[in-house]
ZAMARGU-4260 file (C-alpha; in steps of 0.2 Angstrom, whole numbers, plus 5000, padded with zeros to 4 digits):
<rodrens>
0) 5000/5000/5000 | 5007/5017/4995 | 5012/5029/5009 | 5002/5045/5011 | 5008/5060/5002
5) 5007/5070/5019 | 5018/5068/5034 | 5010/5060/5049 | 5017/5073/5061 | 5006/5088/5066
10) 5006/5100/5058 | 5006/5091/5042 | 5017/5095/5027 | 5018/5088/5010 | 5030/5073/5010
15) 5042/5077/4996 | 5051/5060/4998 | 5035/5051/4994 | 5030/5063/4979 | 5047/5062/4971
20) 5048/5043/4974 | 5032/5042/4963 | 5041/5052/4950 | 5056/5041/4950 | 5068/5053/4959
25) 5073/5060/4977 | 5072/5077/4984 | 5091/5078/4985 | 5092/5078/4966 | 5081/5093/4964
30) 5086/5111/4966 | 5078/5119/4981 | 5067/5131/4971 | 5061/5116/4961 | 5056/5108/4977
35) 5045/5123/4982 | 5037/5122/4965 | 5034/5104/4967 | 5027/5106/4985 | 5015/5120/4979
40) 5008/5111/4964 | 5006/5094/4974 | 4998/5103/4989 | 4984/5111/4979 | 4981/5094/4970
45) 4981/5084/4986 | 4968/5096/4994 | 4956/5092/4979 | 4961/5075/4973 | 4967/5066/4990
50) 4980/5053/4988 | 4974/5049/4971 | 4983/5061/4960 | 4976/5064/4943 | 4986/5061/4927
55) 4987/5080/4924 | 4994/5083/4941 | 5007/5070/4939 | 5012/5077/4922 | 5014/5094/4930
60) 5025/5087/4943 | 5035/5077/4931 | 5038/5092/4921 | 5045/5101/4936 | 5057/5087/4939
65) 5063/5084/4921 | 5063/5102/4915 | 5067/5097/4897 | 5065/5110/4883 | 5048/5102/4879
70) 5043/5103/4897 | 5047/5122/4898 | 5032/5126/4888 | 5021/5119/4900 | 5012/5130/4912
75) 5009/5125/4930 | 4997/5134/4942 | 5004/5140/4959 | 4994/5145/4974 | 5000/5163/4980
80) 5003/5164/4999 | 5005/5183/4999 | 5006/5199/4988 | 5017/5214/4991 | 5015/5231/4982
85) 5024/5248/4982 | 5012/5262/4980 | 5018/5265/4962 | 5010/5250/4956 | 4999/5247/4971
90) 4988/5263/4968 | 4984/5257/4950 | 4980/5239/4956 | 4968/5246/4970 | 4961/5258/4957
95) 4956/5244/4946 | 4949/5234/4960 | 4939/5249/4965 | 4933/5251/4947 | 4928/5232/4947
100) 4918/5236/4963 | 4908/5249/4954 | 4904/5237/4940 | 4899/5224/4953 | 4888/5236/4962
105) 4880/5242/4945 | 4876/5224/4941 | 4867/5222/4957 | 4880/5213/4966 | 4890/5215/4982
110) 4905/5227/4979 | 4914/5219/4994 | 4916/5203/4984 | 4930/5212/4975 | 4942/5211/4989
115) 4960/5203/4992 | 4958/5184/4994 | 4976/5183/5000 | 4986/5194/5012 | 4991/5210/5004
120) 5005/5222/5010 | 5006/5239/5002 | 5021/5250/5006 | 5020/5268/5002 | 5038/5270/4997
125) 5039/5276/4979 | 5033/5294/4980 | 5047/5302/4990 | 5058/5314/4981 | 5074/5322/4986
130) 5069/5340/4986 | 5080/5344/5001 | 5096/5335/5004 | 5112/5338/5014 | 5104/5345/5030
135) 5098/5337/5046 | 5080/5342/5043 | 5080/5335/5025 | 5069/5320/5031 | 5055/5330/5038
140) 5055/5343/5024 | 5054/5330/5011 | 5041/5321/5020 | 5030/5337/5021 | 5032/5339/5002
145) 5028/5321/4999 | 5011/5322/5009 | 5007/5339/5001 | 5010/5332/4983 | 5001/5316/4986
150) 4986/5320/4997 | 4973/5313/4985 | 4982/5297/4982 | 4986/5294/5000 | 4967/5297/5004
155) 4963/5284/4991 | 4974/5272/5000 | 4966/5275/5017 | 4949/5272/5009 | 4955/5256/5002
160) 4962/5251/5019 | 4945/5253/5027 | 4936/5245/5012 | 4946/5230/5009 | 4949/5217/5022
165) 4966/5209/5020 | 4975/5225/5015 | 4989/5231/5027 | 4996/5248/5023 | 5013/5254/5028
170) 5013/5273/5028 | 5027/5284/5020 | 5043/5283/5029 | 5042/5264/5033 | 5055/5260/5021
175) 5058/5252/5004 | 5046/5238/5000 | 5060/5225/4998 | 5070/5229/5013 | 5054/5229/5024
180) 5049/5212/5016 | 5066/5205/5021 | 5067/5213/5038 | 5049/5212/5044 | 5036/5203/5033
185) 5043/5187/5026 | 5040/5171/5036 | 5048/5158/5024 | 5036/5144/5031 | 5018/5148/5035
190) 5003/5138/5043 | 4987/5137/5034 | 4970/5130/5040 | 4963/5116/5028 | 4949/5103/5029
195) 4962/5091/5034 | 4969/5102/5048 | 4983/5115/5049 | 4997/5112/5037 | 5014/5120/5035
200) 5021/5125/5018 | 5033/5137/5010 | 5028/5155/5006 | 5026/5159/4988 | 5026/5178/4986
205) 5021/5189/4971 | 5027/5207/4971 | 5022/5222/4960 | 5040/5227/4959 | 5053/5219/4949
210) 5066/5218/4964 | 5054/5206/4974 | 5067/5192/4972 | 5077/5201/4985 | 5067/5190/4997
215) 5074/5175/4989 | 5089/5177/5000 | 5078/5170/5014 | 5073/5155/5005 | 5057/5163/5000
220) 5052/5159/4982 | 5044/5175/4974 | 5047/5187/4960 | 5040/5203/4952 | 5025/5202/4940
225) 5014/5215/4932 | 4998/5222/4940 | 4987/5211/4930 | 4994/5196/4937 | 4993/5204/4954
230) 4975/5208/4952 | 4971/5190/4947 | 4981/5183/4962 | 4972/5195/4974 | 4955/5189/4968
235) 4960/5171/4971 | 4966/5165/4954 | 4981/5154/4953 | 4997/5161/4945 | 5002/5151/4930
240) 5021/5150/4927 | 5030/5141/4913 | 5041/5127/4920 | 5058/5136/4921 | 5076/5132/4917
245) 5085/5131/4933 | 5103/5137/4933 | 5115/5134/4947 | 5126/5149/4951 | 5142/5141/4959
250) 5150/5154/4970 | 5168/5149/4973 | 5184/5157/4979 | 5188/5170/4993 | 5186/5188/4989
255) 5202/5199/4991 | 5202/5210/5006 | 5194/5227/5004 | 5181/5223/4991 | 5162/5226/4994
260) 5147/5215/4992 | 5142/5227/4978 | 5157/5223/4968 | 5152/5204/4969 | 5134/5210/4964
265) 5141/5218/4948 | 5152/5203/4944 | 5137/5191/4946 | 5126/5203/4935 | 5139/5204/4922
270) 5142/5185/4922 | 5124/5179/4922 | 5118/5192/4909 | 5132/5187/4897 | 5127/5169/4900
275) 5109/5173/4895 | 5099/5167/4910 | 5084/5177/4905 | 5068/5170/4912 | 5078/5156/4921
280) 5077/5152/4940 | 5095/5155/4947 | 5100/5146/4962 | 5116/5150/4971 | 5126/5137/4979
285) 5144/5132/4982 | 5158/5134/4996 | 5158/5153/4996 | 5140/5154/5002 | 5146/5150/5020
290) 5155/5167/5020 | 5140/5177/5015 | 5129/5185/5028 | 5111/5185/5024 | 5111/5203/5020
295) 5125/5200/5007 | 5115/5187/4999 | 5100/5199/4998 | 5111/5211/4988 | 5114/5197/4975
300) 5096/5191/4975 | 5090/5209/4973 | 5099/5211/4956 | 5090/5196/4948 | 5080/5208/4936
305) 5097/5215/4931 | 5105/5199/4926 | 5088/5194/4918 | 5083/5180/4929 | 5065/5177/4937
310) 5073/5174/4954 | 5090/5173/4962 | 5087/5159/4976 | 5097/5154/4991 | 5091/5139/5001
315) 5087/5140/5020 | 5102/5136/5031 | 5109/5141/5048 | 5113/5159/5042 | 5094/5161/5037
320) 5089/5155/5055 | 5101/5167/5063 | 5094/5182/5053 | 5076/5178/5056 | 5080/5177/5075
325) 5089/5193/5074 | 5075/5203/5065 | 5060/5194/5072 | 5066/5190/5089 | 5064/5171/5086
330) 5065/5158/5073 | 5053/5145/5081 | 5052/5129/5072 | 5059/5136/5056 | 5074/5124/5055
335) 5062/5109/5060 | 5049/5113/5047 | 5062/5116/5033 | 5072/5101/5037 | 5056/5090/5038
340) 5051/5098/5021 | 5068/5094/5013 | 5070/5113/5011 | 5085/5115/5023 | 5103/5115/5016
345) 5115/5114/5031 | 5131/5124/5030 | 5140/5112/5042 | 5137/5096/5033 | 5131/5101/5016
350) 5122/5087/5006 | 5127/5083/4988 | 5123/5097/4975 | 5106/5096/4966 | 5106/5092/4948
355) 5104/5109/4939 | 5100/5112/4920 | 5117/5120/4919 | 5130/5127/4931 | 5139/5144/4929
360) 5154/5146/4940 | 5158/5163/4948 | 5175/5165/4956 | 5175/5177/4970 | 5194/5178/4970
365) 5194/5188/4954 | 5184/5203/4962 | 5191/5220/4963 | 5184/5237/4967 | 5172/5241/4952
370) 5158/5252/4946 | 5144/5248/4933 | 5139/5260/4919 | 5137/5272/4911 | 5120/5266/4906
375) 5117/5247/4911 | 5120/5238/4927 | 5129/5224/4918 | 5142/5236/4912 | 5154/5231/4925
380) 5171/5241/4925 | 5186/5240/4936 | 5187/5256/4946 | 5202/5262/4936 | 5192/5262/4920
385) 5177/5273/4925 | 5186/5288/4918 | 5190/5279/4902 | 5171/5274/4900 | 5166/5292/4902
390) 5178/5298/4889 | 5172/5285/4877 | 5154/5291/4880 | 5160/5309/4877 | 5168/5305/4861
395) 5152/5295/4856 | 5143/5312/4856 | 5155/5325/4849 | 5171/5324/4858 | 5170/5342/4864
400) 5176/5346/4881 | 5164/5359/4890 | 5167/5369/4906 | 5158/5382/4915 | 5163/5391/4932
405) 5175/5378/4937 | 5163/5363/4933 | 5169/5353/4918 | 5162/5337/4909 | 5163/5322/4920
410) 5157/5332/4936 | 5147/5322/4948 | 5130/5331/4949 | 5122/5318/4961 | 5130/5307/4974
415) 5117/5296/4982 | 5117/5282/4994 | 5101/5275/4989 | 5090/5259/4985 | 5086/5243/4994
420) 5100/5234/4985 | 5114/5241/4996 | 5106/5249/5011 | 5099/5232/5018 | 5117/5227/5019
425) 5126/5233/5035 | 5144/5230/5030 | 5143/5242/5015 | 5134/5255/5025 | 5146/5255/5039
430) 5160/5255/5026 | 5153/5271/5019 | 5152/5278/5037 | 5170/5274/5040 | 5176/5282/5024
435) 5166/5298/5029 | 5174/5298/5047 | 5191/5297/5040 | 5188/5311/5027 | 5180/5322/5040
440) 5195/5319/5052 | 5206/5325/5037 | 5195/5341/5035 | 5189/5336/5018 | 5173/5343/5010
445) 5162/5339/4996 | 5163/5351/4981 | 5148/5364/4980 | 5141/5357/4964 | 5138/5339/4971
450) 5121/5335/4977 | 5123/5322/4991 | 5109/5312/4999 | 5106/5296/5008 | 5089/5288/5008
455) 5090/5271/5016 | 5078/5257/5014 | 5073/5256/5032 | 5074/5266/5048 | 5085/5251/5054
460) 5100/5259/5045 | 5099/5275/5055 | 5099/5264/5071 | 5114/5255/5064 | 5124/5271/5060
465) 5119/5280/5076 | 5124/5265/5087 | 5141/5265/5078 | 5144/5284/5079 | 5145/5285/5060
470) 5130/5295/5056 | 5137/5312/5061 | 5152/5310/5049 | 5140/5306/5035 | 5130/5321/5039
475) 5145/5332/5039 | 5148/5327/5021 | 5130/5330/5016 | 5124/5312/5017 | 5110/5316/5030
480) 5095/5305/5029 | 5083/5313/5017 | 5069/5300/5019 | 5066/5281/5019 | 5060/5276/5002
485) 5064/5273/4983 | 5071/5289/4977 | 5086/5292/4966 | 5087/5274/4959 | 5069/5276/4953
490) 5071/5293/4945 | 5065/5304/4960 | 5082/5312/4963 | 5074/5329/4964 | 5082/5345/4957
495) 5100/5347/4954 | 5109/5361/4964 | 5107/5377/4955 | 5125/5379/4950 | 5125/5362/4942
500) 5109/5365/4933 | 5115/5381/4926 | 5132/5373/4920 | 5122/5360/4911 | 5108/5370/4903
505) 5118/5386/4899 | 5135/5378/4894 | 5131/5360/4890 | 5142/5353/4903 | 5140/5334/4903
510) 5138/5329/4921 | 5135/5312/4929 | 5126/5303/4944 | 5135/5291/4955 | 5123/5280/4966
515) 5122/5264/4976 | 5107/5258/4966 | 5103/5244/4955 | 5098/5253/4939 | 5106/5267/4929
520) 5097/5267/4912 | 5099/5283/4902 | 5086/5296/4907 | 5081/5287/4923 | 5091/5295/4937
525) 5089/5313/4930 | 5083/5319/4913 | 5099/5331/4912 | 5112/5317/4916 | 5118/5307/4901
530) 5128/5295/4912 | 5125/5286/4928 | 5137/5275/4937 | 5132/5262/4950 | 5144/5260/4965
535) 5146/5253/4982 | 5141/5266/4996 | 5159/5269/5001 | 5163/5273/4983 | 5149/5285/4982
540) 5156/5295/4996 | 5173/5295/4988 | 5166/5301/4971 | 5157/5314/4980 | 5173/5320/4988
545) 5182/5320/4971 | 5168/5329/4963 | 5171/5321/4946 | 5170/5303/4938 | 5184/5305/4926
550) 5198/5301/4937 | 5207/5285/4942 | 5202/5283/4961 | 5215/5269/4963 | 5230/5281/4959
555) 5224/5299/4958 | 5220/5309/4974 | 5202/5309/4979 | 5205/5327/4985 | 5216/5337/4998
560) 5214/5338/5016 | 5214/5354/5027 | 5233/5356/5025 | 5233/5355/5006 | 5240/5337/5007
565) 5233/5325/4994 | 5222/5311/5001 | 5220/5294/4992 | 5208/5280/4992 | 5220/5270/5002
570) 5220/5283/5016 | 5201/5282/5018 | 5196/5265/5014 | 5192/5254/5029 | 5202/5239/5033
575) 5195/5222/5036 | 5198/5224/5055 | 5190/5241/5056 | 5175/5235/5047 | 5173/5219/5057
580) 5175/5230/5073 | 5161/5241/5067 | 5150/5227/5062 | 5152/5217/5078 | 5135/5212/5084
585) 5126/5228/5078 | 5119/5220/5062 | 5101/5215/5064 | 5099/5222/5082 | 5083/5231/5086
590) 5073/5226/5070 | 5067/5237/5056 | 5060/5251/5067 | 5045/5262/5063 | 5041/5276/5051
595) 5046/5293/5058 | 5033/5300/5071 | 5029/5315/5059 | 5024/5303/5045 | 5013/5293/5057
600) 5005/5309/5063 | 5001/5315/5045 | 4994/5298/5041 | 4983/5298/5056 | 4976/5315/5053
605) 4974/5313/5034 | 4955/5314/5029 | 4949/5300/5018 | 4932/5294/5012 | 4923/5279/5018
610) 4911/5266/5011 | 4912/5251/5000 | 4915/5260/4984 | 4926/5275/4980 | 4918/5292/4976
615) 4928/5297/4961 | 4931/5315/4957 | 4927/5320/4939 | 4939/5334/4939 | 4954/5324/4946
620) 4970/5324/4937 | 4977/5310/4948 | 4964/5297/4950 | 4952/5293/4936 | 4939/5280/4936
625) 4948/5265/4927 | 4945/5259/4910 | 4942/5241/4912 | 4940/5227/4899 | 4949/5224/4883
630) 4960/5240/4881 | 4962/5241/4863 | 4948/5231/4855 | 4960/5218/4848 | 4951/5203/4840
635) 4963/5188/4840 | 4950/5176/4832 | 4956/5183/4815 | 4968/5174/4803 | 4975/5190/4796
640) 4978/5209/4799 | 4981/5220/4784 | 4986/5238/4782 | 4996/5239/4799 | 5008/5254/4801
645) 5023/5256/4812 | 5021/5268/4826 | 5039/5268/4832 | 5055/5257/4828 | 5069/5254/4841
650) 5085/5246/4843 | 5092/5235/4857 | 5089/5236/4876 | 5073/5247/4875 | 5069/5248/4894
655) 5052/5250/4902 | 5059/5267/4908 | 5061/5272/4890 | 5043/5266/4886 | 5035/5273/4902
660) 5047/5285/4912 | 5045/5286/4931 | 5054/5303/4936 | 5049/5321/4934 | 5038/5326/4920
665) 5047/5339/4908 | 5036/5354/4904 | 5039/5352/4885 | 5035/5333/4885 | 5018/5327/4879
670) 5012/5324/4896 | 5019/5340/4902 | 5010/5350/4889 | 4994/5341/4893 | 4995/5345/4912
675) 4999/5363/4907 | 4983/5363/4896 | 4973/5359/4912 | 4980/5374/4921 | 4992/5364/4932
680) 5008/5374/4936 | 5024/5366/4933 | 5029/5364/4951 | 5013/5354/4954 | 5017/5342/4939
685) 5024/5329/4952 | 5031/5313/4944 | 5025/5300/4931 | 5024/5288/4946 | 5012/5299/4955
690) 5001/5302/4939 | 4999/5283/4935 | 4981/5285/4940 | 4977/5296/4926 | 4977/5287/4909
695) 4977/5303/4899 | 4994/5308/4907 | 5001/5290/4905 | 4996/5287/4887 | 5005/5303/4883
700) 5020/5297/4893 | 5021/5281/4883 | 5037/5281/4872 | 5041/5298/4879 | 5057/5296/4889
705) 5068/5311/4885 | 5082/5300/4880 | 5072/5287/4869 | 5078/5284/4852 | 5065/5281/4839
710) 5072/5277/4822 | 5057/5286/4813 | 5060/5302/4822 | 5073/5308/4810 | 5082/5323/4818
715) 5067/5326/4830 | 5064/5321/4848 | 5063/5302/4852 | 5044/5304/4857 | 5040/5310/4839
720) 5035/5300/4824 | 5027/5302/4807 | 5008/5303/4807 | 4996/5298/4793 | 5000/5314/4783
725) 5019/5311/4784 | 5022/5326/4796 | 5031/5323/4812 | 5021/5324/4828 | 5021/5316/4845
730) 5019/5297/4846 | 5003/5300/4856 | 4995/5312/4843 | 5001/5301/4828 | 4993/5286/4837
735) 4976/5295/4839 | 4977/5300/4821 | 4980/5282/4815 | 4966/5276/4826 | 4954/5289/4819
740) 4957/5280/4802 | 4955/5263/4810 | 4973/5258/4805 | 4981/5245/4816 | 4998/5249/4823
745) 5014/5239/4827 | 5030/5243/4836 | 5047/5236/4830 | 5061/5232/4843 | 5078/5223/4845
750) 5086/5212/4858 | 5080/5213/4876 | 5064/5223/4873 | 5056/5228/4889 | 5071/5227/4901
755) 5069/5234/4918 | 5055/5238/4930 | 5039/5228/4931 | 5030/5243/4924 | 5012/5240/4920
760) 5010/5256/4910 | 5024/5251/4898 | 5011/5238/4892 | 4995/5247/4897 | 5001/5263/4887
765) 5006/5253/4872 | 4989/5245/4871 | 4980/5262/4874 | 4989/5269/4859 | 4981/5256/4848
770) 4997/5245/4846 | 4991/5228/4842 | 5008/5219/4839 | 5026/5221/4845 | 5040/5212/4835
775) 5057/5210/4843 | 5072/5199/4843 | 5068/5194/4861 | 5058/5201/4876 | 5062/5202/4895
780) 5050/5191/4905 | 5039/5203/4914 | 5036/5215/4900 | 5032/5201/4888 | 5019/5195/4900
785) 5012/5212/4903 | 5009/5214/4884 | 5000/5198/4883 | 4989/5203/4898 | 4984/5219/4889
790) 4980/5210/4873 | 4995/5215/4863 | 5004/5201/4853 | 5023/5199/4856 | 5031/5192/4840
795) 5048/5186/4838 | 5059/5188/4823 | 5068/5172/4817 | 5085/5169/4824 | 5098/5180/4817
800) 5085/5192/4809 | 5080/5210/4814 | 5070/5224/4806 | 5086/5233/4800 | 5094/5217/4794
805) 5078/5213/4784 | 5080/5230/4776 | 5065/5238/4784 | 5063/5256/4786 | 5048/5256/4797
810) 5038/5266/4784 | 5031/5250/4776 | 5013/5244/4777 | 5012/5227/4786 | 5001/5212/4784
815) 5001/5197/4795 | 4995/5180/4790 | 4991/5164/4800 | 4988/5173/4816 | 4975/5162/4823
820) 4985/5146/4821 | 5001/5155/4827 | 4992/5160/4843 | 4984/5144/4846 | 4998/5132/4843
825) 5014/5141/4839 | 5013/5139/4820 | 5023/5152/4810 | 5016/5169/4807 | 5020/5176/4790
830) 5023/5195/4788 | 5023/5205/4772 | 5030/5222/4773 | 5026/5232/4757 | 5036/5248/4754
835) 5043/5258/4740 | 5055/5245/4734 | 5043/5231/4734 | 5037/5217/4747 | 5048/5209/4760
840) 5041/5193/4767 | 5048/5185/4783 | 5042/5173/4797 | 5039/5177/4815 | 5033/5166/4830
845) 5021/5172/4844 | 5031/5174/4861 | 5017/5165/4871 | 5023/5152/4884 | 5007/5144/4891
850) 4990/5139/4886 | 4983/5151/4899 | 4993/5166/4890 | 4985/5161/4873 | 4968/5161/4881
855) 4971/5178/4889 | 4977/5185/4873 | 4961/5179/4864 | 4951/5188/4877 | 4960/5204/4873
860) 4961/5208/4892 | 4959/5201/4909 | 4947/5212/4919 | 4931/5205/4913 | 4937/5187/4916
865) 4942/5192/4934 | 4925/5200/4937 | 4916/5184/4931 | 4927/5174/4942 | 4923/5184/4958
870) 4905/5187/4954 | 4900/5173/4942 | 4881/5175/4945 | 4881/5193/4939 | 4878/5198/4921
875) 4882/5214/4912 | 4868/5227/4911 | 4866/5239/4897 | 4877/5254/4900 | 4883/5248/4917
880) 4901/5246/4912 | 4903/5262/4904 | 4917/5269/4915 | 4927/5279/4903 | 4929/5294/4914
</rodrens>
């Protein structure tokens, strides 16, 4: 008689040994992230099917075990344990749920049926801007401006908090979503009531931010997805994921003294991006793991989107238990539960390595001090080559050297210790403090054109720096805490110092940003800066002191002390002994802390509406009643589309920041001109992030990054393109003109289309412009899925082909043949491009991974399906769903 699939010790757990035996293997042979997938699928089936698993379930489980190329096209449905959102994507998600409540109420149903079915944490962390920096009162002054700008949005969130059970709000100042997830929210193993009693199982977390994999450092499987997937999960729908390739990242060797975890993160990003792990699960293992503290592992896991992976996973071990005890006060039964579930990998006596689909070795002994830039996080450079890379960028433009009032090309305009990537890591933050302390002791100062700031991911960082006595030194150099949230790394760096802004705008000086973040795409950090370098926090301090990036910090002086003597990096860099002494037992002590009292007071006193449905303001320029249902009227039951035109054509590495920017709204941009037309003054524009609740703003923002390069723009701005009459106009206006003529639109792209943030509006805006199809050489995971969710078909050129190599100009008329079969079963889709020189034919394939994606695309959108799922007995009434306001 077959043994039960459940353990017989309360509380019950899925017995992976029995499951894998049925599949002809053992748990030890499986990567740890595969074991979590296996447990999740098996647990759901066992609740319904009992111990008699169906053939479909067994096929799903076998696909997770085998992971052959054929298996990787199979979608498996996962039960979501928890959802986590920043306000940047959280407001649009809740806005859509509120719109669905309106529809449910209009159909005579219960609006409260549209509520989160799984726990939802929303952290208000993406609206902070660095308006004020360098002074001790920067935090309070920035907080006041944040509430002033976002009163309407925050009142909406307070309404949602009282209207929707299961939603927990973390007010401004609590910290960055991923550091709070790491320090406070994640549980690794959770207990759930079921008809068979309480069972213990691993968490599976979905996040509305692409850096959600930071929590993988704890052994929690989770990653970032688009808002449509989030909405489905919140309303109780399973999340379908294609069976992944699982890549083992073997960490080997001992880092040389003096290098930082940030340097390792750059090496990992460079290596894995080059190895093309796009969409794969990366699982770290190897002898070097034992030397990495949990917070250092989090730095590597955080960068998963930068190396293209779905996740960057570390198995639970003794270090995990130490961290959980330090931050939660206890780790009761964690080791017991994970050992019993075959999810614990002991450091003391590690078991044989699992069988990975491929293994990539990363040698830590090759590390050195480094930066990444000037435009991509995978562009790792030895520190000595930073100056050379800037000179190359300068020559790429025109080679001219510009200077104004002592500020020359290469000057550092922004030096920011920012983002969850590094501020969660005590060792690099203490290293920055030690560098600052030595510099202050030598009487050094930061040049007057450098805007310095520090925006940690959690109030715990302030506690750490105060306890070690290093905060005062950082403040003396201008690195006072300006707030707790996602700022410079996400494009909310605030204004440059006036002297720098004048040098750039009046004299054309090319200045740069240096930040301890995870992204440095062009136009992301600040619209006036053509280059951005990622660096460890102590290097950020050194570049701030130097005031320029075009020097060799390993040999050139950083600056001069109060006596005029030169000071070098070697004079300021902390020794291993100094860093160990500062770290001591300080890391993790005291937990994550709370938002500042002023923020909690402002949140308590903020007026907000009540009730089950939200009272939309017709005149609001922030929160409009959402447009639900199929966004662009796509009908994918057709075999052919004829007469399509190209709205825009792009090269490689078009990021979601290019497609839908996040920072300040320039007054001459399409969105800026629209806001001006409403009578809104420029200081009140706020950011694109804050305006994501207004589709009129965000549709105009689509493909409107100041540094986007559209091949059809000629010598115009990147956000311009030819309209139907051939004249150049904004992409938005051209799209509306084509739509008025009922002409379908397409977009052409290159490699890595949609790299970057899990930014819904990059897909949502594309659909609302009337784009039916995007053809690219390959797509990043999240953006491809978002396009499908919005009813936009992603097509792949054949290997080795691209639109320039096919001789296309983007001014042709396109026809597509075989769409229905191509969407249904992956058959080739033939494209004909008719231009002045004749007709060019080529073959594409739909970038659809699962049957559920194919079904979703055919629906043209997801909201009606979700509404039917939560309120199946309701039927639309004439006019009831007309919510286009």
